[in-house]
N, C-alpha and C positions, 0 to 999 in steps of 0.2 A: 753397103758393108760387105766385104768379101769374107766369106766364111772359110775357116781353116779346117779341113777335113783330115782325119787320121784313120788309118786302117790298123787293126790289132789282129795279129795272127798267133794264137797259141801253137807252139811247136812241140810235138811229142810223136815220135815214130812217123814222121812225114818227110823224111830226108829225100825220098825219091820224087816228091811232088812239089815241094815248097818253093824251089827256084822258078818253076813254070808259073806258080801262083803269083809270085811277086812280079814277074815279068809282065803278067797279064793286067796289072793294076794300072789304070789310066793316069794321065798327067794331072788330072784335077785333084789328085790326092797329095796333101802337103807332106805327111809323115807316115811311115810304115813301121810299126812296132813288131818285131818278131820276138816273142817271149818263149825261150826255151825252158820247158818245165822239167829240168833234170833229165833230159832225153838221153837214153843209152846210145843213140846213134850220133850224138854230138852234132845235132842239126845246126846249132849256133855257129860252130867252127866252119861247117859246110857253107853256111850263108856268107859269113864273113870272108871266106876264101874265094868263093865263085861269084858273089853278087857285087856288082859295081854301082848299083843304084844308090845315090847319095841321100835319098829319103829314108833309107832303112836304118833303123836303130835296133840293135840286138841287146836284149835283156836276158840275163841267166838266173835260174832259180837254183839254189844249192841243194834244195830238197824238192821232191815232186809235190806239188800243191793241187794237182787236178786242173781241169779246164777252167773252172771258176776262179781259182787262185791265179792262174795266168792272165785271165781277162782283167781281174781286178788290178793286177800289176800294170797291165797295159793302160787301164783307166787312169790310174795314179800318174803315170808318166805323161799321158796325153793332157791331163788337167795341169800338171806342172809346166808343160810346154805351151800352154795357152791355146790348145786346139778347141774347136767349137763343137764339132760332131765327131763321134767315134763309131766307126763301122767295124764289127767283129766278123771275121770270116775264118774258116778252118784252112789248114795248110795241106789238106789231102786232095784238093782239086775237085771236090764234089760241088763246090759253090761257084756259080757263074759270076765272075767279077764285073762283067758287063751290066749286071743288075745293081751295082753299087749306087748309082744315081737315083734309081727307083726307090731305094731305101732312104736316101738322103732327102729327096723331094718333100715328102709330107712333114718332115721335121723343119726343114729350111723354110717352108711356106707357113709355118705356125699351125699346122693341122694336127700335129702329133708330137709327143715327147720321145717316143720310143717306137721303133718299127721292127717287125720280125717276119721271117719267111713263112710261107705256107705252101706246102707241096700238094695240097688237096684241091686246088681250085679247078684244075683241068682233069676231069675224070677219065679221059682217054689216056693221058700221059702217066697217071699214077699206076697204070698197070705194069710199069717197069719196076715198081717198088716191090721188094720181096714180101710175100704174103704175111709172114710172121711180123715183120715190121709194120706192115699196114694195119693189121688188127691191134698190135701193141700200141701204136700211135693213137689210134681211135680210143682205146681205153684210157690212155694217159691224158688225152685231150678232155675227156669227160671229167676225170678227177681234177684236172687243172682248172676247168671252168668253175668247179665248186670251191676250190681252195683259194683261187686268185681273185674271183669275182669278175673276170673278164669273159663274159659269156659269149662275146662276139668273135673270140679267137679260136684257132684250131692249130694243130701240129706244135704243141708246146715245147718239144725237144729240139725244134729247129734252132741251129746255132748261128744262122745268118741274121744279124741284128744291127741296129744302129740306135744311138742314143745322144741326146744333147748334153753338152757339158754341164749346164746349169741343173739338169736333172741328176746326172751322175754324181755330182758333188753332194747331193742330199742322201745318197744311198748309204746304208750302214755296211761298209765293206767287210768289216770284221764278223758280221752276222750272216752274210749271204753264204750259202752252201758252196763249197769249193769243188765238189765232185760232179757227177753226172746230173744231179738235181739242180744244178746251177741255173739253167734257163727257166725252169718253172718257179724256182724260188725267187728269181728276179721279177717275175710277174707279180708275185705275192707282195714283194717289197715295193714295187711300183704302184700297186693298188693302194697301199697304205699312204703313199704320197699323193694319191689321186691324180696320177699321171695318165695321159691319154696314150693308148697303145693301139696300133693298127697292124693288120696283116698285109704283107706284100706278096702277090702271087709269084711263084717260081716253080721251075720244073725239078723233078727228082732226077739226079744224076748219079749213076753207079758205074764205076770202071773196075780197075784192078786193085783199088785201095781196100784195106781191111778196116772195118769199123771197130773201135774199142767198146762201143756200146752195144750190149746184148740185152734187148728189151725184155725178153722172157725171164732174165735173171734179176732185173731191177724193179719189176712191176710191184712186187710185195713190199719192197723197201720204200718205193715212191708212194704206195698207198698210205703207209704209216705217216710219212712226212706230209702228205696232202691233208690228212685228217687233222694233224697238228696245226697246219697253216690255216685250215678252214676255221677252226675254233678261235685261233688268234685273230684272224680277219674279222670274224663276227663280233668279237669282243671289242676290237679296236674301233670298227666303223659304226657299231650300233649301240654301244654302251659307254665307251670311253670318250670318244671324240664327239659323238653326236647321239641324240636320241629321237626316235620318230615312232609312228604307229607300228612299223615293222619290228621295233625293239620289244613291243608287247606281244605281237602276233606270234613270233617264234617260240618264246618260252611257254606261253599260254597254250599254243598249239601242241607243243611236245608234251606238256603235262596232261592235257585232255586225251591226246592219242594214246599215250602210255598207260593212262588210267583205264581207258576202255579196252585196250589190248589185254592187259594183265587181269583186269576184273573179269572180262569175258572168258579169257583162257582158264582162269582158276575155276570158275563155276562150270564151265563146259567139262573140265577133267572131273570135277566132283560129281556132276550128274552122270557122266559116262561110267564112272566106277560104281555108282549106285544103280546103274541100269535103267535110269529114267530120263525123260526129256527135260531139257533146261526150260524153266518157265519163261513165257513170252516177255513178262515184265523185266526179268533179268537180262534177256537178250537185248531188249531195248535200252536198258540202263547201260549196257556195255557198248552198243552200237552208236548211240547218240553222241556221247563224248568223243568216241573214236572218229566219227565222221566230221564233227565240228573241229576237232583238232587237226585232221587232215586238211580241211579247208583253210584253216589258219596258216598251216605250214605252206600250202600252195600259194596263199596270198603273200606270205613273206618271200617265197622264191620269185614271185612275179615282180615284187618290189625291188628285190635284189637285182634281177635281170635289167630292170629299167634304170637302176642307179649307176650305170656305167660312167666313169669320168669322161666329161665331154669338152672341158676347157683346158687347153695345154698350159703348163705352168712355166714354160720357158718364154722369154720375151722376143726372140728374133723372128722376123717375118720375111726375110729375103729369099726369094725362090732359088733353089739349088741350080737349076738349069742356067739361069742368067749368071750366077756367080761363077760357075766353072767355065763359062764361055769367055769370061773376061781375061 
């Protein structure tokens, strides 16, 4: 079976680069969706005027919806046109389109439902990444591991992604974040579907383009949203959809650890104000539940790390390399 591959390019302030990006996309791609997100540079008109590629479909937003909104529009169009795999790339030229087949392969072979780029595989090449962005991505990656449950992934804000149509159809488009939290919110939604997600190594590329994402300004906002998604994921996976030993370990561990912490803190302050040493029995009464609670929490984390989705939920098994060679 020949898979129909689509590329989705959100277009906002990328007028200077988007034609070169489209030109670099290989013949194995069936359709290219350029979604102009109410761009002040009118990039849609620019593409329609200067691009002669018959694969290109231009879609316009009357109002700016953010990168997530543009991608969701592209997903809907690709689903309506019967595409099988959707690859999302940016229009600023930072993403190497020669890697598109690398993103398609795991999905076409039935090894993954969703693939995303990871710029941290080659430690030598990430030296080209700005220091602030490097540390910001590391912090965001840790938060994403906790909130999404994909402990094996890194570089969560990477926008080079691919997804199978059968998985995209199950996503709640209206609930996914439309702004810069889109990529990480996608991982949370995919985990609730138990979709298999894998990283694809890629190099960091920085030219004269200007990124609209300032990590230093969004870390706080992302932290709040990650905390929200973390609790939602725990509730969905361990109490609503299924129950296991981990469903007992986490609440019991938190209860014991909190009791030991607050009990010990209260009596330490009381003894400090009285100028006397805290009795050994009181110390043990605080330390034992705190240590037991910590062990239970660590046991839950260990279970959660091992509970990664491993069976893809889409049915196709045709290798991408063979498909595009036909």
